[in-house]
N, C-alpha and C positions, 0 to 999 in steps of 0.2 A: 505606485502612484496612479491616481485615477486620470483617465483621459479628459481632455477639455471638452465641454459640451459643444455640440454643433452650433455654429453661428446661425442666428435667425435672419441675418441679412448678409448681403454680399459685401465684398471689400469695396471701400470707397475709392472712387477713381477721380483723377484730376480733371476738372471741367476744362481747364485751359489746354491740357494735352489732347483731350477729345476734340476740341475745337481747332486744334493745330495752330495755336497762337505762338508766334515767335517772340513778340515783344509786347509788353503792357506799358503803355504810356500814361502819364498823369492826366492827360486830357480825355482819355477814353473811359468815361464814367460808367458806361454800360458794362464793361468788363470788370471794373473795380468793385461795383456794388455786390458782386457775388461773395466777396470776402469781407463785407462790412456788416456789423450787427445793426439793430434798429436804433442804437444809440451811437452809431458811427465808430464803434470800436473795431479794431482789426481782429477778425476771427482766427483762431489758431488752426494749424494744419490738421490736428487730430479731429476737429469737428467738420472742416470743409472737405478734407480728403485731398487737398492740393499738394502737389509734389514740391520738393525743396526748391527747385529752380524757379518755378512759377510763384511760390510763396515769397521768395526774396524780391522778385520783380514787383509783385503786388504791394508788398510792404513799402518799397521805395517809391512806387507810384502814389500810394495813399499819402505818404509823408510829404511828397512834393505837391500834391493836390491841396493838402491842408495849408502849405505855405502860400500858395497862390490864391487861397480862399475859395476854392471850388467845393471843398468839403469842410464842415465845421470841426473844430478840435473837440468841443465839449457840447453835449446836449443836456439841458436840465432835466431832472427827474419829473418836475412838475409840467414841463412843456413837451413831453414825449408824444409824438404824433403817430398815427397808425402806420402810414407808409412814408418814411422820411425821404425816400427817393423821388417822390412827387415834387418835393420842394427843390430838388436839384434840377437846374435847367441845363440841358445838354448844349455844348458849344457847337456852333455851326462852322463848318469849314474843314 
């Protein structure tokens, strides 16, 4: 069998582990936006490099933020904007 070719890039690391985040809440939109696509879809672990523990926390936080209407459920293809996170207003407090 042939050996695997060398990787051109390093292994993806969990951003939340590097920042030493213990808990990801639904109100913390600055942390959540790393795991959302431009159409507000939850990005999979294989693309973001997030570990299982933090991915579960992010998923739960995003779903709760959607219920409270901090993040939209659906974005139309026709109304996709360049940076959707400019539209999200951070909570004060």
